[in-house]
Every structure is written in C-alpha cells, then in structure tokens.
N, C-alpha and C positions, 0 to 999 in steps of 0.2 A: 327374641323377634329381630327380624331382620330390618336395619333402617338404613337412610340415607341421611347424612346431615349436610346442609349447605350454607354456608356463612354468605353474607352478601344478598340474601336471598330477595330482599325488598324493590330490586330493580336490576336493569343490566343484564350484564352477563351471569348474575347469582341465578334471578328471577328464569332464566333460559334453561339452567340447568336444572332447576326445577320441575320444569317441562319435559324435561329429557328422562329425568329419575321416576318420573310418573310413567313412564312407559316400560318400566322394568320389570318383569314378572316376580321377580325374586326378592325385590323391596316391599315390605307389608305397611311400612310408615315412613314419611319423610320429615326430619326435623328441620325446619327454616329460622335460619338465625339472623337477626339485623336488629337494628335500635328502633326502627317503625312498626310497632304491634300493628298497627290498623293497615299496615301496606301487608303485613303478612298474613292477616287475615284475609284480605281480598284475594289471596291463592287458594283457600279452600272453594272458591265456587269456580276455578278453573280447573282442578285436580281431580282425579278420579281415587287417588289414593289417601290414605288420613295423613292429616298433617298436623303437627306439634309445633305451635307456634312459641318461639323461644325469643322474647325481646332481651336483647342483650348489647351495650356497647362494648365491643371487643378493644376499643382505644383504652377503657379503664380497667387498670389491672383486677379489678374486684371480680371479671366475668369469669376469670379462672377456676376459681373456688366454686362458681354459680353453676358452671358447666358441669364441674367434674361431679358436685353433687347430685347433679341430675342424672348424670350415666350411673352413677352407685345406686341410685334408689332404682333405677328401671333394668339395667343390667342388658341392654340389648347388644346384637351384633351388628356394628356399623359396615355394613358391605360396601358404602360409598361414602368417602369424605371428599367433598368439594370444598375448597378455603378460596370464596370470591370476594371475600369483602376487601376492600381496598381505596385509598385516594391517593392524591398527589397535587403538586403545586406546579406551575410553569411560570420562569420568570427569574431573574437574577438573583444568585443565592444571596448577595450582600444587602440585596435589597427586601430579602424574605421576610415575614413572618415566622420566629423562631418557635412559636407553639404549633403553627402548622406545621412544621416540616419534622418536627418530633413526633406529633400526631401522624406524621406519614410512615414514620420509622415503625411507630408501636402497630399500626393497622395493618402495614404490608409484612412486616417481619417478625416483630415479636410476637403479635396474637396467631398469626399463622404458625409459629415454629411452639407456639403453647397447645392450640388448638391438635395439633397433630400428635404432641407427646402425650396429652390426655385421653386422646383417643385410641393410642395403639392399644393400651390393654383389652380394648374392645373389638380389636380386630383380627382374623386370622387368615388361613390360605384362602385365597378367593377373594379376599377383600383389595380396595383399589383407594388410594390418596390423589386426587388431582389438585395440585395448587396451582392456581393464576398467577402467571409472571406476565411477561410484556416484550415485545420488540426492542423495549429498550434497554431488556436485560443483557444485549450482546455486547453493549459498546456503552463508554461513556459519553453520556448527553447534556452537553451544556445547555443552560437553562432550563433542565428538569433533572438536576443533579441529585438530588436525594432521592426523587422518585426512581430513577434509572438505576441508582445504588441500591435501591431495597428491592427491587425488580432482579438485579445481577443476583442478590443474595437468594431471592426465592429459587431461582433457576440452578444454584449452586447446591443450596440447600436439598431441594428435592431430589438430584440426581445424586447426592451424598446417601441420604438416606433410602434411595431407592435403591443404591447399592448394598446397604445393610441387611436390608427387609427380604431382599431377594431368596434368599435360603429359607423362610419363613411364608413365601408364597403369597407376600402382600406387595401390591402393585404401585409404583410411584409414578405419575406423569405430571410434567410441568407444562401449562398451555401458555404459549409466547404469542398474544395475537398482535396485529397491527393497529393500524387507526380504526378504533370503535367509537362509533356514536351514539354515546349513554349519558346518562345525567353527570357522570366522573368527569367528561370534558367542559362543562359548564360549571362545577363547583372548581375546577382548576383552571378557569379563567384562559383555556384554549385560544378562543378567538383572538385575544387580546397579544399574545407572543407569538404563536404559530401560524405562518402565512403559508408554506407550502405543505399540502398531503397528497400524496401519490392516489390513493385511494380509502374509500374507506368503507369499512366491513359490518355487518349485522351483528348484534350480540347473539342473535339466534344462528346464525352461521358459525360463529365460534364454537357453541354449545353443539350443534349437531358434529361437526369435525372434530370435536373433541372425544366425542361419545364414540366413534367409527375408530378413532384411533386408539382409545382405551381397549375396544376389543382386539386391538392387534396387538396389544401389550406395547407399545410405543413410549418411550421413556420422555418424549417433548412432542406436543402436537403444534403445528405450524400451519394458520388456515391461509392459504392462497399461495399460487408458485411465485408472484412477485415478491411477497414476503420472504418466501423460503430461499430464491434471488439472492436478496437482499442480505441475510442471514449469512449467507456462503461467501459473499463477497466480503463482508467486513471482516471475515475470521483470517482474510488473505492479506489485508490493507494494514498498512502502520495505522495505530489507535490515532494520532496527529491528522493523518491524513481522512480518517473518518469524521473525526469532528469537523474539521474545516470544511468538510462537504455538507454536514449539515449545518453549521452557521451560515454556510453561503445559501443552502436553499430556503434559511429563513430570514433572510436578509440582515444576518446578525455581523457586528465585525469580529 
C-alpha cells in the first residue's frame, strides 16, 4: 500500500500538507501524526483518502519504537514523508525556559531525524521526503537562537541526505518559509518579542508551493520573491551585519 506520512498534521503547515497529499492519485492512505487525536480525527471529514490517525508525542523519545512497530506491522511504501512538526520560542536565551529549548531541539531536529531514518527502509525510487525548515535556517537569529539553529540543522541535514539518497531515486526537499501565521506563532510568544514582519504568508500557500517545487525536483522550496531575495542577500553579507540588521528591525540593542 502506498501511503503519505505527515507529522504535525493537526494544524498549520502540516494540516495543509494533508490536504495537498489528499490530491495525489498514487497515495492510497494518509497517516497523520500529532499529539491531539481529536484534531486528527477532524481531518477525516475533510479528506477523500483513507486516513490513519497516529497520535504520538514526537518530543517523547518513546515515539520512535511505536512508529517503527507500526511500520513493521503494516509494511507500506511511504511515497511521501512530510516532517512538519515543530516548535520554537522567541526571547533572550539567558532568560529562556531550558525545558522549552530542549523540547524545541527534540521536536525540530531529533524527532525529524528519527522519522527519516525509520521511514527509509519503506521508501524506494520515486518516493519523497519533505522537511520543514525556515527562513531562519540561513542565518543566526538573535532572540530565536535555538529555533534558528535547529532549522539550520534541518536544512543542512536535508541537503546532505538528499545527496546520499540521490542514486536510490529518493528525493529530499527542505521547505524554508518566511513568516507564517499559525498556532506556532502564538505558542512562541511572537507578538511579545517580534516587532517587524515584512509580510505574512498563509500555511496553505507554503504547502501548495512546496508540492509544485517537489514535482520539479527542487531541493529547497521558498515561497515568495521577497523571501528568495532575502535569502540571496544573506548569503553575501557578513554574518554580523545580518544579525545587526535583524536586531535593528526588531528594535533590539
């Protein structure tokens, strides 16, 4: 059975990827993964495909064995894997909650890495991995230090395994969106620390663009010309200059 596996499926970008996967004729079932079962169950009424709800807390290391056991029992072909689960926090690192920062790393990098590794034996030529990074992946981001570092890791990891898996025909793409208005922003206390946002994008826009870029076998998907210009500029400016510009925009010394 050909399936799509989507983490973070209960809201935001993850949920939008469920809707995009629901359009794929080659997919027979969609596995939706998130902590909140009730939010996953809601998706059944909005999708034409069969959905398998898999309530897992990806910040809890025990999820790996549960996910692995499920794959071993069902033996599917994972045509599409989307790692969209993520979290973060805004504010000064010296005043941050340590547990929250560690949870950010576990969810954004460790869980994503584990999901990829456990899924790969069930993938073959023509299958795809989509990892959700961030525009923050391209530069150090003061007052988002751990989140930005975790997304830089996602970008680097995606590019590296993409090169490794190229001979096998498994394609890997990292999605690096700009500012997206989702539940993540509220949880991260966005409005308390971030004063300047050049433009908001919708989660649905990110998912649609990503699926178009995936068809073109792109290795990185970036929504919006302004974001692409910013990424290009950041690559040519000194790191200190980039951080200074960011801090000035946010009114931070």
